[in-house]
Structures are given as C-alpha cells and as structure tokens.
C-alpha positions in Angstrom: 0.0 0.0 0.0 1.5 3.3 -1.0 2.1 6.0 1.6 -0.5 8.8 1.6 0.4 11.2 -1.2 2.4 8.5 -3.1 -0.4 7.2 -5.3 0.7 9.2 -8.4 4.3 7.9 -8.0 3.1 4.3 -7.7 0.7 4.7 -10.7 3.5 6.3 -12.8 5.8 3.3 -11.9 3.1 0.9 -13.0 2.6 2.7 -16.3 6.3 2.7 -16.9 6.4 -1.1 -16.3 3.4 -1.6 -18.6 5.2 0.4 -21.4 8.3 -1.6 -20.8 6.3 -4.9 -21.1 4.5 -3.7 -24.2 7.9 -2.8 -25.8 9.2 -6.3 -24.8 6.2 -7.9 -26.5 6.9 -6.0 -29.6 10.6 -7.0 -29.6 9.7 -10.7 -29.0 7.1 -10.8 -31.8 8.1 -8.5 -34.6 9.8 -11.3 -36.6 6.8 -13.6 -36.3 5.2 -14.2 -39.8 2.2 -12.0 -40.3 3.1 -9.6 -37.4 1.1 -6.4 -37.7 2.0 -4.5 -34.6 1.2 -4.0 -30.9 -1.9 -2.1 -29.8 -1.7 -0.7 -26.2 -4.8 -0.5 -24.0 -7.1 -2.9 -25.9 -9.4 -5.2 -23.9 -6.3 -5.8 -22.0 -3.0 -3.9 -21.4 -1.9 -4.6 -24.9 -2.6 -6.8 -27.9 0.0 -8.3 -30.3 -1.8 -8.2 -33.7 -1.1 -10.7 -36.4 -2.7 -11.4 -39.8 -3.2 -15.0 -38.6 -6.0 -14.6 -35.9 -4.6 -17.7 -34.1 -1.4 -15.8 -33.4 -3.0 -12.8 -31.8 -1.9 -12.4 -28.1 -3.8 -10.5 -25.4 -1.4 -9.2 -22.9 -1.8 -8.3 -19.2 0.9 -6.6 -17.1 1.1 -6.9 -13.3 3.7 -5.5 -11.0 1.9 -6.7 -7.8 1.4 -10.4 -8.4 4.1 -12.7 -7.1 2.3 -15.8 -5.8 0.3 -18.6 -7.4 -2.8 -17.6 -5.5 -2.8 -14.2 -7.2 -2.5 -15.7 -10.6 -6.1 -17.1 -10.3 -7.4 -13.5 -9.8 -5.5 -12.1 -12.8 -6.6 -14.9 -15.1 -10.2 -14.5 -14.1 -10.2 -10.9 -15.2 -8.7 -11.7 -18.7 -11.1 -11.1 -21.6 -12.6 -14.4 -22.8 -12.2 -16.1 -26.1 -8.7 -14.8 -27.0 -6.5 -17.3 -28.9 -3.4 -16.6 -26.7 -2.5 -14.7 -23.5 0.7 -13.3 -22.2 1.0 -12.2 -18.6 4.0 -10.1 -17.6 5.0 -10.2 -14.0 7.6 -8.1 -12.3 8.0 -10.4 -9.3 7.6 -14.1 -8.7 8.2 -16.1 -5.5 9.8 -19.5 -5.8 6.4 -21.3 -5.9 5.2 -19.2 -8.8 8.5 -19.6 -10.6 8.2 -23.4 -10.2 4.7 -23.3 -11.5 5.7 -21.3 -14.6 8.7 -23.7 -15.2 6.4 -26.7 -14.8 3.8 -25.2 -17.1 6.4 -24.6 -19.8 8.0 -28.1 -19.4 4.6 -29.8 -19.7 3.8 -27.7 -22.8 7.1 -28.6 -24.4 6.4 -32.3 -23.8 2.8 -32.0 -25.0 1.6 -33.3 -21.6 -2.0 -34.5 -22.0 -2.5 -34.1 -18.2 -1.9 -30.4 -18.2 -5.4 -29.5 -17.0 -5.2 -31.9 -14.1 -1.7 -30.6 -13.1 -3.0 -27.0 -13.1 -6.0 -27.9 -11.0 -3.7 -29.5 -8.4 -1.6 -26.3 -8.3 -4.5 -23.8 -8.3 -7.4 -24.8 -6.1 -11.1 -24.2 -7.2 -10.2 -22.8 -10.6 -13.1 -22.3 -12.9 -13.1 -24.2 -16.3 -12.9 -21.0 -18.3 -10.0 -19.7 -16.3 -8.3 -23.1 -16.6 -8.5 -22.8 -20.4 -7.0 -19.2 -20.1 -4.0 -20.5 -18.1 -3.5 -23.3 -20.7 -3.3 -20.5 -23.4 -1.1 -18.2 -21.3 2.6 -17.5 -21.4 3.9 -16.1 -18.1 6.9 -13.9 -18.4 8.8 -12.6 -15.4 10.7 -9.4 -16.3 11.9 -7.5 -13.3 11.2 -3.8 -13.0 14.2 -1.4 -13.1 17.2 -1.9 -13.4 15.6 -2.8 -16.7 18.2 -1.0 -18.8 20.5 -4.0 -19.1 17.7 -6.2 -20.1 16.2 -3.8 -22.6 19.6 -2.9 -24.2 20.2 -6.6 -24.8 16.8 -7.2 -26.3 17.2 -4.1 -28.5 20.6 -5.3 -29.7 19.1 -8.6 -30.7 16.2 -6.8 -32.5 18.6 -4.5 -34.4 20.8 -7.4 -35.3 17.8 -9.3 -36.7 16.9 -6.3 -38.7 20.5 -6.2 -40.0 21.0 -2.7 -38.6 23.9 -3.7 -36.3 26.1 -6.7 -35.9 26.9 -7.6 -32.3 28.3 -11.1 -33.1 31.9 -9.9 -33.0 31.4 -7.6 -30.0 33.2 -8.4 -26.8 
C-alpha cells in the first residue's frame, strides 16, 4: 500500500512497467510471420496483432502479483475467447517460478494431463480460467534496473533487422 500522497508515483511506476512490457512484447514478436503491430490498451493492457488470428496475443501486465494464488485472480479478469494470452509479472516467488517452469515443461512435452496438473496447483479454478491458463505465457521481467535487459533485447532486434552486428562484440 503506498504512503499517503504517493499514489501518483506508484501509478507512474506501474505505467512505466506496462510500457516496458509492451515494448518487450513488440521485440519478442516483430519477426513472427504475419506480425502487424502492438496495440496498447485494448481489452487488456496490450494486444499483439497478427494477420493470422490464431497468433494474436492478449497481454496483461502486473507488478503486484508474485504468488500462485494471485494468478487465479489475474486470469479470471482476462477477456474471454482470445486465442493466446501473455502475462508479464515483475516479481515471482519460488512457488510461482516453479509453477511457470512446470507449465512450460509440460507444454514442451505435450503433456496430456496439463489441465489436471494445473487444477492441483490452483485450487477451485473455474473451467474458463483453466483454459486461459493453458493458453497463457507467463513472463517474469523485473522492474528497473531494466536498462541492461532492454539494451540486450534491443541489440538482438537491431541485429535481426541487420541494422547492427553484435556477433563480434566483446
């Protein structure tokens, strides 16, 4: 809870992180076939647009979620019927990090028991929210000192666009 008189500072920091996550979503997706752009403040915090509707991503940015129990609340508020979701988190405790790693591992191995595993990890989850989690990528990108992260991501972007060549840099 912010101190009295600090609401604007807290909100400004949240908007800064949201802008940062939106830029990251752009940088992670601009080379995807059919990429159109990133639209901020859609039904969610941002939407990655693609000519292929199955590649559209609805993004949510949270700087106050760091535990598995809070994920259920965030997912419940996501708009329904989107093909994919991306949830950016600035913090994650060890349990949430293990959940995200487990989710990614199970997806990579095409685990047919993914729904059952999620239900064991998140109690009393509604079926619609379960489906949203199955279609969500969770990305933990810390808030400032973001400069190092963003500079590396931008360098990769510029290298892919053949604007700079960092392969020989030390």
